[in-house]
N, C-alpha and C positions, 0 to 999 in steps of 0.2 A: 425160690428158695433155699437151696442150700448154701448157695453166696450171702445171702441174707445172714442168716446161722453162721456161717462164718465171722464172720464181720463182727457182728456181738456179739463172740467169745475169742476176736481177738482186740476186741476194746475192755473186753473182762477181763482180761489176761493182766492188759498189758495194767486198770482200773488199778488189778491186785500185788500188780509190782510194787508201781505206788505208791502203795498201803502200808504195804512190809516198809517197804530202804522208807520214809518218810513218816511218816502212821499218825497223820492231822484229823481231828474230826472233818472233818470237809472232804475227804478222800474215805473216809469211813463212811459214812452216809449213802458217799455216789457210785463203792461197794453193793450197799446193804438194796441199792433204785433196783443199781443193773441186774441183781440176782430174783429183786420182785418182778420186772416190768412185763418177764418171760408170762408168771405164773400172772400178772394180773390182768395182760394182750391177751390168753390164752381164752378167759372166763367172759373179757371184751365181748372176744369173736366168734367163743357161746352162746353169746345171748344177742349178738343183732345179728348172723346166721341166721338162727331158726328163726325172725322176723324181717326181713329181710327178701324182697321175689321180685320178679325181673319179667316184663312178657311183651314179646313182639304189640307194637298197634294196628290196624286196622291199615292196608295195604291200598294201594286203588290198585283196580282191575288191569291196565294197562298204565303202559310208558313209553316212549317213543324214545328211541335208538340216539346216541349222543347226548342228551337234555339230562337236564340234573332234576336226581328224582328228591323229594323228600320222604324216610323214614322213622316213624315216633315210634319210639319203647315206654311203656311206662313203668316207674318202680314203687314199691312200693313200701313202704316201709310202716308194722303194727306195732314197731315201741314206740312206747308213752315219753319213756325218755332218751332214750340211750341213737346218737345222729349217726346216719352210716356211709364210709369212701366207701364208693364201686368201682369199675371195670369192669366192660362188659365185652369180649368175645365176639364179634360175631364172621361170617364168610359167607359169602355172594362168589356167588359165577353160577354159569349155564348148567339144567339141570339136567343131570346125566355125567356133565363134566368132573374128571376128578380135581383138573388144576381150582381153587377156589384163591380169592381179591382175599386179607383179611383185613377188619374192620374193628377200631378197638373207642368204644365210649367210656367216660369216665364223670360221674359228677361226685355229690354226697348228699345224700336222702334225709331229708327232715326226720325227725323223730317225728310219729303216728303222720306220716304223708302220703300223697296220694301225687306223684308228678308224672309231669307229661315231658323226655329231649327229646331229642330230636336229631339227624345225620344225616346226611347228603351222600352221594352217588352217584354211577355215572353209566351203561349203557354200551360198551363197544360194538355191543354185538344186540341180533334179531334173537328172540325166541325164549325162551321159558324164565327166570332168572331166581336163583331160589336163593333166599333170605335165610342163613340157620342163627340162630342164639345157641352160641356152644359152651362158654359160660362164664359166670362171676365172681370176679376177686373182690373179697370185701378185706375192707383192712383197719387195721387200727387207729388206734390213735395220732399217736406219729406216725402211722404211716410206714414202719419198721417189715413189722411183722406180717401177713392175712394169713387164708383161707380159701378155696379157692370150689364152688358151687359148681356143680354138671350142670347142663341144661340142655333141653332134646328139642326146642320149635323150630317152627321151618314156616315160611309162606315160598307161597311164588309171585310172580305177575312176569304180567305178558311183557315183553318191548318191541314198540310195534317199528316200523321202520320208516324215516323221515319220505311220502313219494314226493322224491322232485325230479323222478326220471324223462323223460320224452321216451314221442315212439317216432325210430329215421324212416320205419316204413310208409310206403304212400298208404293211401287211407280205404285204398280200391282191393286195394291185397287183402285185404280182410272185410268190409264191407261187400257181401253178396246178400242174395233171396233168404227167408231165416226159411217160406214153405220146404217140405221136407228132411228139416233139418231136427236131429233129438231136445225134442223141449227148445224149442225153438235159438237154437245154439248154432252157430256156422262152426265158432272155433273150437278147438279144445287146450286146453292147458293143463300138463300132465308133468305134474310133479316126480320126477324117478330121483329121490332119498334114498340107498342105501347106504352098506355099512364099508362099503369099498370104496369110498372115493367121500368121507363125509369127514366132514371134523368144525370146528366153530366158524372159523371165518372163511370157509365157503356155505356153510351151512347159512353163514347168513349175508352173504351174497345173494343163496338162494332163494333168501327169505324176500333177503330185498328187491332181486329185480321181476318176481311174481307177482307181491303188490303193483310193481306198479304198473307192468306192463297191464294187467287185469284190470288196473286202474284207469290208464289212457287207454283200452277199449270199449272202456264206459263210457265219458268223455267222448269218446266216437261214435257212439249208440251201438255197440257191437258188442251185442248182446253171445257171450259166449257160457265157457260148462268148465269153472276147476274140480280135478280129482284127481288121487295119489291110492295107495296100496296102504290098506293100514292090516298090514302079516303081524298081529295078534290080534285080532276079530275074524281074521281070511275073510274079510269086506275091502272094493273098489268101493271107494268113499266121492262121490260125484253133489260140485252146488254149483249150483246154478246162479251168473250173477248176470245181472240187468241194472242196476239199479248203484252208486256209490252205496249207500246202508248193504248190500249183497256184499262192494268189495272188501267194505271193516270186518263186518262181520264174517267173510272167507280169511282174511289174515287173523284173527281172533282163532278160530279154525286151527288154522295153519300152523302157531305157535304148540297146538299139540300133537306135530304130525311125528311117529319117529321114522328107522329108516328102519329099512328089513334085510334080512339076511340071503333069505334067495331069488338068486333071478330070472333061475325058470318058475317056480312060483309064480312068484309076480305077472310073468309071461302070462299064464296059462288062467289067471283071475281078469287079469286088462284083455284080453280078446274074451272071455266070458261075459266081459260084464261092457264092450262096446261092439259083441257081434250084431252084426244088419246096419247101427251106424256109421252116417257117413257125415264128416266134416270137412270146410271146405279148406280148413289148413291145420293139422294136428302142430302144436309147440311146446319141445321138452326144454325141459327144464332138469339140471342132474342138481347132481349132489357139491359138486363144483361148481355149479350158476354161470356153466354153458349151456348157451342156449341148439333146439338144431329145429328148421320149419320144417317136415312135410319131408324129414331124414337129414337135410341139409343144416350142415354147423353152418353158425352165422352169426353177426354181432348183430344186433337188432334194435339194444339198449343203446341211447349214448346221455352224458348228464346233464 
């Protein structure tokens, strides 16, 4: 805005200089209009800003990684006379992360209208993506001066991985008798999300590998249990997975995972949660996306 004011002052001074030098009626009218323009613009912006509102439309609960998603925005203009030229600023990024992408959406809201506009975005990571409507700029009719209206609306959407991985382990590695195992589960899939080694890229790898491994086990008719430590509520969350529907429900809840801080506390809750339970295989996926099967690190997933 400061640059626009400086440009306006420069034009006004230039017109004033030409008026002094040549003293013509055209320059007189131009000089008067230039001095009246800021006042007219301020009155117009005051009236329009009182009438113009913006909000996020309804979002789908989930989307897919690397798939284009359409997000709606509602623009309402209560004024019976004035149209409103606007520009919206949105920020999009993983929930809880400081790095946010910016998106600008502009248009013209006609008088006494309630219109919906759309923008598209693609997420490169899995997890809870937060869409924030930060502010709206309302421009005057020439589009030179504007006023900024702060906004503070946020909504989230869960970004799920595209399940296209295959398990390279042999079938008999995981398929054993279910008798004697907790809840009929032969395999424990433990998600070890620690603050020590957790970033957007690594979290994305972890979620994708866990989802694809769980889906593959279901295809192989292997009932398994997925679990992780919820430090905030001081508990271990367990989910029995025996169908494709259970896999997608597991993925949806997995998006709400938060990294824990103390590994010692996690171990105490882990031992208490699985005291006396026995699994044929314990698969651990950590925050860096590394996989350990029964304590041995190995790469069990292939593209």
